[in-house]
Structures are given as structure tokens and as C-alpha cells.
C-alpha positions in Angstrom: 38.8 -4.0 93.5 40.5 -3.5 96.9 44.0 -4.4 97.9 42.6 -6.3 100.9 39.4 -8.1 101.9 37.8 -9.8 104.8 36.6 -13.4 104.7 35.3 -15.6 107.5 36.8 -13.2 110.1 40.2 -13.3 108.3 41.9 -10.6 106.4 43.8 -11.1 103.2 46.2 -8.5 101.9 47.3 -8.0 98.3 51.0 -7.2 97.9 49.9 -3.8 96.8 48.8 -3.1 100.4 52.4 -3.5 101.6 53.9 -1.7 98.6 51.7 1.3 99.4 53.1 1.3 103.0 56.6 1.3 101.5 55.8 4.2 99.2 54.3 6.2 102.1 57.3 5.4 104.4 59.7 6.5 101.6 58.4 10.1 101.5 58.4 9.9 97.7 55.6 10.4 95.3 54.3 7.3 93.5 55.8 8.6 90.3 59.3 9.0 91.9 59.0 5.6 93.6 58.0 4.0 90.4 61.0 5.4 88.6 63.3 4.0 91.3 61.6 0.7 91.1 62.0 0.6 87.4 58.3 0.6 86.4 55.7 3.0 85.2 53.6 5.1 87.6 50.5 3.6 86.0 51.7 0.1 86.6 52.6 0.9 90.2 49.2 2.5 90.8 47.3 -0.5 89.4 49.4 -2.8 91.6 48.8 -0.7 94.7 45.1 -0.8 94.2 45.2 -4.6 94.0 44.0 -4.7 90.4 47.0 -6.6 89.1 48.9 -9.6 90.4 52.5 -9.1 91.4 54.8 -10.3 88.6 58.0 -12.1 89.1 59.8 -9.1 87.6 58.4 -6.6 90.1 59.0 -9.1 92.9 62.6 -9.2 91.9 62.9 -5.5 91.8 61.3 -5.1 95.2 63.7 -7.7 96.5 66.7 -5.9 95.2 65.4 -2.5 96.4 64.5 -3.5 100.0 66.6 -6.6 100.6 63.6 -8.9 101.1 63.6 -12.2 99.3 61.7 -12.7 96.0 59.8 -15.6 97.7 58.6 -13.2 100.4 56.7 -11.2 97.9 55.5 -14.1 95.8 54.2 -15.9 99.0 52.1 -12.8 99.8 50.6 -13.0 96.4 49.9 -16.7 96.6 48.3 -16.4 100.1 46.1 -13.6 98.8 45.1 -15.6 95.7 44.3 -18.7 97.7 42.1 -16.8 100.3 40.4 -14.9 97.5 39.7 -18.2 95.7 38.1 -19.5 98.9 36.0 -16.4 99.2 34.8 -16.6 95.6 34.0 -20.3 96.0 31.9 -19.6 99.0 30.0 -16.9 97.1 29.5 -19.3 94.2 28.2 -22.0 96.6 25.6 -19.6 98.0 24.4 -19.0 94.4 24.4 -22.8 93.8 22.2 -23.4 96.9 19.5 -21.2 95.3 19.7 -23.2 92.1 19.7 -26.5 94.0 16.3 -25.6 95.6 14.8 -26.4 92.1 16.6 -29.8 91.8 15.4 -33.1 93.1 18.4 -34.9 94.7 16.3 -38.0 95.0 16.5 -38.4 91.2 20.2 -39.0 91.4 19.9 -41.2 94.5 17.2 -43.4 93.0 18.7 -43.7 89.4 22.4 -43.2 89.7 23.3 -44.7 93.1 24.0 -41.5 94.9 24.3 -41.8 98.7 21.4 -40.8 100.9 22.5 -37.5 102.5 19.5 -36.0 104.3 20.0 -32.3 105.2 23.6 -32.3 103.8 22.9 -29.8 101.1 26.4 -28.8 100.3 27.6 -32.4 100.0 24.6 -33.1 97.7 25.5 -30.1 95.6 29.1 -31.3 95.3 28.1 -34.7 94.1 25.6 -33.4 91.5 28.1 -30.8 90.2 30.8 -33.4 89.8 28.4 -36.0 88.2 27.2 -33.4 85.6 30.8 -32.2 85.0 30.0 -28.6 85.5 32.0 -25.9 87.3 28.9 -24.6 89.0 25.2 -25.5 89.1 24.5 -21.9 88.2 25.4 -22.7 84.6 22.2 -24.8 84.4 20.2 -21.6 84.4 21.4 -20.8 80.9 18.6 -21.6 78.5 21.1 -22.1 75.7 23.6 -24.1 77.7 23.3 -27.4 75.8 20.9 -26.9 72.9 18.1 -24.7 71.4 14.7 -25.0 72.8 12.2 -26.5 70.4 8.4 -26.9 70.4 7.8 -24.9 73.6 4.0 -24.7 74.1 4.6 -21.9 76.6 7.6 -20.0 78.0 9.6 -22.6 80.1 10.1 -21.7 83.8 13.5 -21.4 85.4 12.9 -24.8 86.9 12.1 -26.3 83.5 15.3 -24.9 82.1 17.5 -26.1 85.0 16.1 -29.6 85.0 16.1 -29.9 81.2 19.8 -28.9 81.2 20.5 -31.6 83.8 19.0 -34.3 81.6 21.0 -33.0 78.7 24.2 -33.0 80.6 23.6 -36.6 81.7 22.8 -37.6 78.2 25.8 -35.8 76.7 28.2 -37.4 79.2 26.7 -40.8 78.3 27.3 -40.2 74.6 30.9 -39.1 75.1 31.7 -42.5 76.6 29.9 -44.5 73.9 31.5 -46.1 70.9 29.6 -45.3 67.8 30.3 -44.6 64.1 30.7 -41.0 62.9 27.4 -39.6 62.0 26.3 -40.4 58.5 23.2 -38.6 57.5 22.4 -40.7 54.4 22.9 -43.9 56.3 20.7 -42.6 59.1 17.9 -41.6 56.8 17.9 -45.0 55.2 17.9 -46.7 58.6 14.9 -44.6 59.7 13.0 -45.3 56.5 13.7 -49.0 56.8 12.6 -49.3 60.4 9.5 -47.2 59.8 8.3 -49.9 57.4 8.2 -52.5 60.1 4.7 -53.2 61.5 5.6 -55.5 64.4 7.8 -54.6 67.4 9.0 -57.3 69.8 10.7 -56.9 73.2 14.1 -56.7 71.6 13.1 -53.8 69.4 14.8 -51.1 71.4 18.2 -52.8 71.6 18.1 -53.5 67.9 17.0 -49.9 67.2 19.8 -48.6 69.3 22.4 -50.7 67.4 21.0 -49.7 64.0 21.1 -46.0 64.9 24.6 -46.4 66.5 25.9 -47.8 63.2 24.7 -44.6 61.6 26.3 -42.4 64.3 23.2 -41.7 66.4 23.3 -42.7 70.0 19.9 -43.2 71.7 19.8 -42.4 75.4 16.7 -43.1 77.4 16.6 -41.3 80.7 14.2 -41.6 83.7 11.9 -38.7 84.0 13.2 -35.8 86.0 10.5 -33.9 87.8 9.8 -30.5 86.3 12.1 -30.9 83.3 9.1 -30.9 80.9 11.3 -32.6 78.4 10.0 -35.0 75.8 13.4 -35.5 74.1 16.4 -33.8 72.6 19.0 -34.1 69.8 22.5 -32.7 69.7 25.8 -33.2 67.8 28.4 -34.5 70.2 32.0 -35.5 69.3 31.2 -36.5 65.7 28.1 -38.4 66.8 24.5 -37.3 67.3 22.7 -37.7 70.7 19.1 -38.7 70.6 17.7 -38.5 74.1 14.1 -39.3 75.2 12.4 -39.0 78.5 11.1 -42.3 79.7 7.7 -41.6 81.3 6.7 -45.3 81.8 6.1 -45.5 78.0 5.1 -48.6 76.2 7.3 -50.0 73.4 5.1 -48.2 70.8 5.2 -44.8 72.5 9.0 -45.2 73.0 9.3 -45.9 69.3 7.1 -42.9 68.4 9.2 -40.6 70.7 12.4 -41.8 69.2 11.2 -41.2 65.6 9.8 -37.8 66.5 13.4 -36.8 67.6 14.8 -38.6 64.6 12.9 -36.2 62.4 14.7 -33.3 64.0 18.0 -35.0 63.1 17.0 -35.5 59.5 15.8 -31.9 59.2 18.9 -30.6 60.9 16.8 -28.8 63.4 18.3 -30.1 66.7 17.5 -29.1 70.2 15.4 -29.8 73.3 11.7 -30.7 72.7 9.4 -29.6 75.5 6.0 -31.1 76.3 
């Protein structure tokens, strides 16, 4: 780590840069300067190299030693921190752009009322990031971000993992805002057994099933298919409840029912995660 860096044709200097100038101008060794300052040579060396932020204590000692105000030194540290934060954010945005190449922005536009922003990639990234409530889209590359991967017929691609994590984030955020009972395994098992005995399913079947599961602490979330997610469904404990998410690929009532009960088995077995096709 350096005590200065260049960003967008601007230079940002750590307080250590100026402290080194004072040490050099004093004609003293760093050890003698540190003793006069009332700190250790090691602490002074780390500070000069920019590897440690300037503390209020050292700012006060520099103020008393050289007559500059404490705010003078703290403002240098703040300006350096802000410029470094801008630099790190720009670096992170560059990494996000690579991840975003594997994400279909139209999915959010068509299903979640995102604005149409052709060729405005950075604005699209910002909207998706905030919608998913993640600090960076790069976290979506983590195959274990949300849940274990189950039933993978083959090794999922990076695109599969990113888009599966997107669906999981959307589903999790939906569950957090949903009122439901605390998960009760026995009640859920009885509910599953009772509904499986039914032989006829009318058009109100899904709303009734959602309510019955919700009463047992399981929240069903049906999401539109996200291209290249390769997700059939997923289960995960969230805030005392259990998420049961399925991917809606224009399924009929019967196939939706089957998909839900396939995921319900994972909940009953305690083997939760993301099921891939």
C-alpha cells in the first residue's frame, strides 16, 4: 500500500506522505522523530507508508508539535479516504460490468417494472444491484451465496450460478417482507400429506396451497423464468420461515403442483438448496 495514488488524473495523498516530508526536513531519524512525537518507531513507519489511518491522538500530537490545527490533519485523512473510496468503487464497477454481461436486464424490465435504459449499462447495474440488495453484483458469482446446489446433472456454468443466485435473492427478499407463521415441521408435514390426498385441483388451488403452507411457516414464491438460471426450484430457511421457490416455465396447474411438492420433499428431508434442471 502506498501513501499516495493517482485516480482519474488526480492525486490523493495520505497524511503519511506529508509526515515523511516533515521527518526529512527535521534532519532526524524516524526513530528520534517518533520519540519526539510520542509514538513508537514502528507506528510512525506504518503511518508514513500509508498502511494505517491517522488517529485523532497522532493528529493532536502533530498539531502541538508543528502548530497546525488538528482539523488540518484529519481533513487530509478524510480527503484521502474519500478519493480512495471513489477509486475502489470504480474498480468494483469494472468487475460488475463483467458479471453483468451474463445477466438479462430485460428480465427486470419486463417483470419488475424497471425503466428501459438502452446502452446505459452502469445505470442498469445500479438498479439491479439495489433491487437485489447486494453491495456488488460480483457476489453473485459465489456458488454458495444463498444455498447449496442440489440435483446438478452437470457442473453449472458461471452464468448458471449468477442467474440462479439472482432468482434466490429476489425470492429471499420477497419472503422477508411476507407475514407467515414460524416454521412448524410437523404442521407442514401434515399439510403436505393432506393436500397430496386431493385428486382434483381447481383454478384457486395455488392461492389455497400458498395459504396452507404459509400457516405452517413455508412461503411459496413463483418467479418468472430467468434465462440461463437452469433452476427448477429452491428451498431455504429465512427469518424463522422457509422459502419454497419454483421457476415458472409456463407450467400448467398440475406441473406447478408437482414442482412445489418436489421442493416440499427437500424441506421435509431437511435437505434444502437450489435444484437445477
